[in-house]
BAKELO-997588 format. One record per residue: residue number from 1; x, y, z of N, C-alpha, C in turn. Coordinates in steps of 0.05 Angstrom, whole numbers. Each point is the difference from the previous one (the first is absolute). Last residue first. Layout:
! BAKELO-997588
k_n.c1_n.c2_n.c3_ca.c1_ca.c2_ca.c3_c.c1_c.c2_c.c3
NUM_X_Y_Z_X_Y_Z_X_Y_Z
...
! end
This chain:
! BAKELO-997588
k_n.c1_n.c2_n.c3_ca.c1_ca.c2_ca.c3_c.c1_c.c2_c.c3
282_-354_1342_87_-11_-25_8_-5_-15_-22
281_26_92_-4_21_-23_12_-4_-22_15
280_-80_82_-13_32_-8_-15_19_-12_15
279_-106_-29_18_21_25_7_24_-4_-17
278_-105_-53_14_26_5_-17_12_26_12
277_-60_-54_65_1_23_-18_25_0_-16
276_-12_-55_74_-4_-18_-26_-3_27_-21
275_5_13_91_31_-10_-8_-9_-7_-30
274_-72_66_43_13_-28_6_24_-2_-13
273_-15_99_30_-9_-18_-16_2_-32_3
272_0_59_94_11_5_-38_-13_-20_-13
271_-60_40_77_23_-19_-2_12_3_-29
270_-39_89_60_-6_-27_-21_23_-15_-4
269_-5_86_47_18_-25_9_-15_-22_-16
268_-22_86_-21_31_-4_-4_4_-24_8
267_-94_13_10_16_-1_-28_25_0_-4
266_-41_15_84_-6_-28_-7_11_-5_-29
265_7_84_33_21_-17_14_-6_-25_-10
264_-60_61_-29_26_2_-19_27_-16_17
263_-91_-4_43_4_-3_-25_21_2_-16
262_-9_41_81_3_-26_9_-4_-15_-30
261_-11_92_-3_32_-4_5_3_-32_7
260_-85_32_-19_14_2_-16_31_-7_-1
259_-65_2_69_-3_-23_-7_16_4_-31
258_12_77_54_6_-23_17_-5_-23_-20
257_-23_85_-32_31_-8_0_4_-27_13
256_-94_45_-8_12_-20_-22_29_-13_4
255_-32_70_60_-17_-24_2_6_-20_-18
254_43_83_-10_12_-8_23_-22_-33_4
253_-32_59_-72_30_-13_-7_14_-12_25
252_-82_46_12_-4_-20_-16_27_-17_-8
251_8_80_44_-14_-20_21_-3_-23_-17
250_27_68_-47_23_-11_10_-10_-19_24
249_-68_49_-46_17_-16_-20_22_-11_13
248_-46_62_52_-18_-24_-10_10_-18_-16
247_45_81_16_2_-18_23_-16_-25_-1
246_2_67_-68_25_-20_3_4_-11_27
245_-81_52_-22_0_-24_-22_22_-12_4
244_-48_43_78_17_6_-15_5_-19_-19
243_-59_-12_76_-10_26_-13_27_13_-11
242_-16_-86_54_26_15_1_-8_33_-13
241_-61_-73_9_11_-8_20_21_23_6
240_-58_-8_-77_-13_17_19_18_-2_27
239_39_-49_-76_-1_31_-9_-21_13_26
238_15_-96_-20_12_10_20_-1_25_10
237_-40_-44_-86_-16_-8_30_11_12_30
236_53_6_-90_-31_18_1_-16_-3_27
235_73_-60_-14_14_27_5_-29_22_2
234_-15_-86_-28_7_-3_32_9_30_5
233_-17_-11_-90_-29_-4_15_6_1_27
232_72_-11_-56_-6_22_-10_-25_10_23
231_30_-89_-13_20_11_25_-11_32_-1
230_-43_-56_-62_-6_-4_28_14_11_21
229_24_10_-92_-24_15_6_-12_-5_23
228_82_-51_-24_4_30_0_-25_16_14
227_-13_-94_-31_10_9_27_8_22_8
226_-18_-14_-91_-20_-5_14_4_1_33
225_67_8_-60_-10_29_-3_-31_-9_20
224_57_-74_-15_12_18_18_-10_32_4
223_-35_-69_-64_-8_-4_29_20_17_19
222_16_12_-90_-27_0_7_-8_-5_25
221_85_-5_-38_-3_29_13_-32_-6_6
220_43_-70_-43_3_-1_32_-9_27_12
219_17_-20_-95_-35_-4_10_6_-4_32
218_90_35_-36_-21_-6_-21_-28_1_14
217_80_-9_70_2_3_-30_-28_-4_-17
216_65_-1_99_-29_4_-7_7_10_-26
215_65_-39_70_-7_-7_-33_-25_8_-10
214_50_6_95_-25_-15_-10_-10_-9_-23
213_75_60_26_1_-25_9_-21_-17_0
212_-3_81_-38_14_-12_-13_5_-31_12
211_-48_63_46_-19_-10_-30_19_-15_-17
210_35_39_82_-18_-18_3_-9_-8_-23
209_56_70_-13_17_-25_6_-23_-26_8
208_-36_92_-24_7_-15_-19_19_-26_6
207_-33_52_72_-23_-14_-9_9_-17_-34
206_64_52_56_-9_-21_15_-21_-10_-18
205_47_72_-46_10_-21_14_-14_-19_12
204_-44_65_-38_22_-4_-21_20_-14_6
203_-74_25_61_-13_-3_-32_20_-11_-11
202_21_23_88_-23_-14_-3_-8_-14_-22
201_66_71_8_8_-25_7_-19_-22_-1
200_-25_83_-22_17_-2_-13_13_-28_6
199_-57_40_56_-22_-3_-21_25_-17_-25
198_27_41_87_-15_-26_0_-5_-8_-23
197_37_80_-10_21_-19_4_-18_-25_5
196_-48_77_-8_10_-10_-24_21_-23_3
195_-36_43_77_-24_-20_-10_7_-11_-31
194_56_53_60_1_-27_4_-23_-14_-12
193_50_83_-45_-15_-3_15_-5_-36_10
192_95_22_-31_-28_3_-10_-23_6_23
191_100_-9_17_-12_26_-10_-26_1_-15
190_38_-78_52_5_20_17_-7_32_-14
189_-12_-92_-41_-13_3_22_7_23_21
188_47_-11_-80_-27_2_-12_-17_3_28
187_90_-22_12_-3_31_-7_-28_-1_-11
186_23_-81_27_0_11_17_-7_34_-1
185_10_-66_-70_-28_-3_15_-1_20_20
184_86_-5_-39_-23_15_-23_-22_-5_15
183_58_-48_39_9_28_5_-16_15_-14
182_-7_-96_-19_-13_13_28_9_27_6
181_43_-33_-76_-30_4_-3_-15_6_22
180_85_-19_5_0_30_-11_-28_0_-4
179_26_-76_31_5_19_26_-7_27_-14
178_-3_-76_-55_-17_-1_14_-7_24_28
177_84_-13_-57_-24_7_-13_-29_4_13
176_87_-40_39_-7_30_0_-24_10_-21
175_-11_-95_51_19_4_-28_-2_37_8
174_-22_-61_88_-11_8_-24_20_13_-17
173_11_-35_98_13_-7_-24_-15_4_-28
172_-30_-3_103_-7_-13_-26_15_-4_-22
171_15_56_79_13_-27_1_-7_-17_-23
170_-37_87_3_34_6_-7_8_-32_3
169_-93_15_20_0_-2_-31_39_4_-1
168_-34_4_88_0_-25_-12_3_-6_-31
167_8_86_42_24_-17_18_-4_-31_-22
166_-74_64_-14_25_8_-15_23_-18_9
165_-80_-7_44_-5_-16_-28_28_6_-15
164_-2_46_88_-3_-34_1_0_-11_-28
163_-18_89_2_29_-6_6_5_-30_2
162_-88_27_-8_14_8_-21_31_-5_-4
161_-62_-8_77_1_-20_-15_13_-4_-24
160_3_80_58_13_-23_8_4_-25_-21
159_-48_89_-15_30_-4_-7_8_-27_7
158_-87_21_18_-3_-10_-29_30_-1_-4
157_-25_35_82_-5_-31_1_-5_-9_-29
156_25_93_16_25_-20_8_-9_-28_1
155_-63_67_-25_26_-1_-12_20_-23_5
154_-96_-9_28_16_17_6_23_-4_-19
153_-97_-34_-18_22_-17_7_17_33_4
152_-100_1_10_17_5_-20_28_-10_9
151_-121_20_10_22_-12_10_19_-5_-22
150_-87_37_-10_23_16_4_27_-11_8
149_-86_-45_-23_-9_20_21_24_18_8
148_1_-71_-70_-1_-9_30_3_23_14
147_-24_16_-88_4_-28_-3_-3_-12_26
146_-7_95_-17_-23_-14_-14_4_-35_10
145_69_59_22_-21_9_13_-24_-20_-5
144_76_-10_-48_6_-10_25_-30_2_17
143_11_49_-82_-7_-30_-8_5_-18_31
142_30_98_-1_-38_-6_0_-1_-29_-9
141_92_18_16_-16_5_23_-34_-4_-10
140_81_-7_-46_-14_-23_-8_-16_4_26
139_58_72_-24_-17_-10_-21_-11_-20_3
138_58_26_70_-23_23_-9_-18_-18_-19
137_76_-46_22_-23_-1_19_-22_20_-6
136_88_-36_-47_-25_16_-14_-24_-1_15
135_94_-43_15_0_26_-8_-23_17_-12
134_7_-87_55_20_13_4_3_29_-14
133_-70_-54_-16_-3_6_33_26_11_4
132_-9_-30_-92_-18_24_10_-2_6_26
131_61_-69_-27_9_27_-1_-25_20_2
130_-9_-102_8_4_24_22_10_23_-3
129_-31_-68_-67_-19_4_17_8_17_23
128_60_-12_-76_-28_5_-9_-21_5_21
127_84_-35_21_8_26_-6_-29_12_-6
126_2_-92_23_1_22_21_1_25_-7
125_14_-65_-65_-32_3_5_-9_18_23
124_90_-23_-29_-12_21_-20_-29_-1_5
123_51_-56_56_8_29_3_-13_20_-20
122_-13_-90_-5_-14_7_14_5_27_10
121_55_-38_-69_-36_-1_-3_-15_10_20
120_90_-27_14_-3_27_-13_-29_4_-8
119_24_-84_42_1_28_15_-6_26_-9
118_-23_-74_-70_13_-3_22_4_21_20
117_-43_-3_-89_27_11_2_15_-10_23
116_-94_-8_-31_13_-21_-6_38_5_-5
115_-97_45_14_20_9_-13_21_-15_-11
114_-71_-24_56_-7_0_-27_20_9_-14
113_4_6_91_-1_-29_-7_-1_-1_-35
112_-13_78_47_33_-5_-1_5_-29_-7
111_-87_34_12_13_20_-29_26_-12_2
110_-50_-36_71_-12_-11_-28_15_13_-20
109_18_26_93_8_-26_-9_-9_-8_-28
108_-25_85_26_32_-2_-4_9_-26_-4
107_-90_18_15_5_14_-26_29_-10_0
106_-35_-20_80_-9_-21_-17_10_10_-26
105_18_62_68_12_-29_3_-1_-18_-21
104_-52_83_5_26_0_-6_15_-23_-1
103_-86_-6_33_-1_2_-28_27_5_-14
102_-12_-7_92_-1_-20_-11_2_-1_-26
101_-3_77_45_24_-14_-1_2_-27_-12
100_-83_52_3_21_9_-15_25_-13_-4
99_-69_-27_60_-1_-9_-32_20_12_-17
98_-6_23_93_11_-25_-6_-1_-12_-26
97_-41_87_22_41_-6_3_4_-27_-1
96_-98_7_-3_15_11_-19_32_3_-4
95_-79_-58_48_23_8_8_16_13_-21
94_-83_-34_-22_-4_2_32_23_10_10
93_-2_-7_-94_-26_15_5_-1_3_34
92_66_-49_-46_7_25_-8_-25_19_15
91_0_-92_10_22_7_16_1_35_-9
90_-57_-56_-44_-13_4_26_27_15_14
89_21_-20_-84_-22_22_-3_-8_2_27
88_66_-69_-8_10_21_-2_-22_23_1
87_-41_-84_-2_21_2_18_14_28_0
86_-56_-32_-74_-15_10_20_16_9_28
85_30_-52_-77_0_32_-6_-13_15_25
84_0_-98_0_29_11_9_0_32_-8
83_-74_-41_-27_-1_-7_28_29_14_5
82_-18_-11_-90_-13_28_13_0_-6_31
81_42_-70_-43_13_26_-11_-13_24_13
80_-40_-90_5_27_7_19_9_25_-4
79_-67_-20_-63_-7_3_32_20_5_16
78_21_-15_-88_-13_18_2_-4_8_30
77_25_-89_-15_24_22_0_-14_27_0
76_-58_-73_-10_17_7_25_17_12_4
75_-36_-6_-86_-26_10_22_21_1_25
74_44_-37_-72_-8_28_0_-11_14_20
73_69_-92_1_-26_8_-10_-8_30_5
72_104_-29_-29_-20_5_24_-25_-2_-8
71_86_-3_-46_-19_-25_2_-21_-1_21
70_74_64_-40_10_-17_22_-22_-21_8
69_-19_62_-64_26_-18_-10_13_-14_27
68_-77_61_14_-7_-23_-19_27_-18_-11
67_10_68_61_-23_-24_16_-1_-14_-26
66_41_76_-26_22_-17_12_-16_-22_15
65_-54_62_-44_15_-22_-24_19_-14_19
64_-48_66_50_-14_-21_-11_8_-22_-22
63_44_75_37_2_-23_20_-21_-18_-14
62_12_85_-41_8_-23_-9_5_-26_19
61_-27_88_26_-15_-10_-9_5_-28_-14
60_57_67_33_-9_-16_21_-17_-19_-7
59_34_64_-64_21_-29_6_-10_-18_21
58_-61_77_-28_5_-23_-18_16_-24_9
57_-5_85_46_-18_-22_7_3_-24_-18
56_63_66_-26_0_0_25_-19_-19_15
55_8_18_-97_22_-11_11_-6_-6_28
54_-67_61_-42_25_-9_-12_26_-10_17
53_-90_30_34_-9_-15_-24_23_-7_-16
52_14_41_88_-24_-24_2_-9_-8_-23
51_64_67_-3_12_-26_1_-20_-17_14
50_-13_93_-10_-1_-17_-22_7_-25_-1
49_9_60_77_-22_-10_-6_-8_-19_-26
48_87_46_10_-8_-22_22_-24_-14_1
47_15_73_-58_14_-21_-11_-6_-23_23
46_-36_79_23_-15_-8_-28_15_-24_-4
45_46_51_66_-29_-17_4_-5_-9_-17
44_62_49_-30_10_-20_16_-22_-19_13
43_-22_79_-46_9_-16_-21_6_-28_15
42_-7_78_62_-29_-10_-11_1_-20_-31
41_80_40_44_-16_-15_16_-26_-16_-10
40_78_28_-67_-7_11_21_-22_-18_19
39_94_-29_-56_-24_-1_-8_-16_18_30
38_95_-17_-25_-16_26_-12_-33_2_0
37_60_-75_28_9_14_16_-9_31_-5
36_-14_-83_-62_-17_6_27_7_22_22
35_56_-34_-73_-21_22_-4_-20_4_17
34_69_-67_14_13_22_3_-28_19_-6
33_-3_-97_-12_-20_16_19_13_27_8
32_41_-62_-59_-21_2_-12_-23_19_14
31_86_-35_33_8_19_-21_-24_10_-7
30_2_-78_48_-4_25_13_-2_24_-11
29_28_-97_-29_-28_11_-7_-11_28_15
28_88_-55_-18_0_38_-3_-31_-1_-1
27_26_-86_7_19_12_10_2_27_0
26_-64_-51_-47_-1_-1_25_24_12_18
25_8_-12_-92_-18_20_1_-8_1_32
24_49_-78_-27_17_28_-11_-13_23_7
23_-41_-87_17_21_13_18_11_23_-11
22_-55_-36_-59_-21_10_23_25_11_24
21_32_-44_-73_-3_26_-7_-20_14_21
20_29_-89_12_24_17_-1_-13_27_-6
19_-65_-67_-5_5_12_26_25_14_2
18_-24_-31_-86_-26_21_15_13_7_26
17_53_-69_-38_1_25_-13_-19_23_13
16_-10_-88_25_23_6_14_5_32_-13
15_-75_-49_-37_-5_15_34_30_8_7
14_1_-45_-81_-13_28_-4_-6_12_30
13_39_-85_-3_16_23_-5_-11_32_-8
12_-52_-82_19_14_9_23_21_18_-3
11_-52_-33_-73_-14_11_26_16_14_14
10_39_-58_-57_-6_26_-16_-15_21_17
9_12_-97_32_28_23_-6_-6_26_-6
8_-67_-61_-5_0_4_22_23_21_5
7_-13_-34_-82_-24_21_5_10_7_28
6_75_-32_-63_-14_-16_22_-19_25_6
5_87_-8_-57_-28_-5_-8_-18_-16_22
4_90_66_9_-9_-26_2_-29_-1_-6
3_57_82_14_-6_-10_-28_-9_-29_-2
2_27_47_86_-25_11_-16_-7_-7_-28
1_82_-24_49_-24_-19_19_-24_8_-17
! end
């Protein structure tokens, strides 16, 4: 099929080859997170904060491109986006424990969805989000003190949803290679500082997956970084309320995750290409 003299066919075949290459490395993507086990707390915190500039916030700022590709008018989109961001932020400021639980649930649903691995993707997201409460309570206590006044999930409350996600994933029938990669991810989450594990997954898996799904390239990065600057201003504006750089940053991330998750859902559910588009075999 790939030797046919047809431009659309050649493009399609190139995309197929690229996708197969991506799948080859995605199956062992957590292997590249293993060096994070050696990262000390200070460097782990710096890496997590660096995600504000590299991949982390920019992957959410790419929602501007999604809106353009979906044909949505820019000004109403931005207004609604900011209005939706106020809802989780108000919950976090007024009822911090409920805000933390909502943050964890929203991140779990969004990360698992973007993983694209069915139930196993949600288990992977749960590992990154819940292992800190299960295994690293003392290490995240200072952050939780600044973020939600010290409220934390007890270990048993983190264990039960993880067990449920594990049983769900077992029924999902994922291939052994993905289970092996998930075991590597769990090893990183268990042994690395929780800041390092979170930063590694957020940067090198979730954010990269999101940017790949949206198709950010070339000049697209200009508006993406324009929106990223706005998100950084939000984090700076929140600093007086939290008095901690990581807590202020995570509050901004929480605020923006709700509209971002809805945008990604709209993008993933977009209509398929019209039947008249050339495809191989027609």
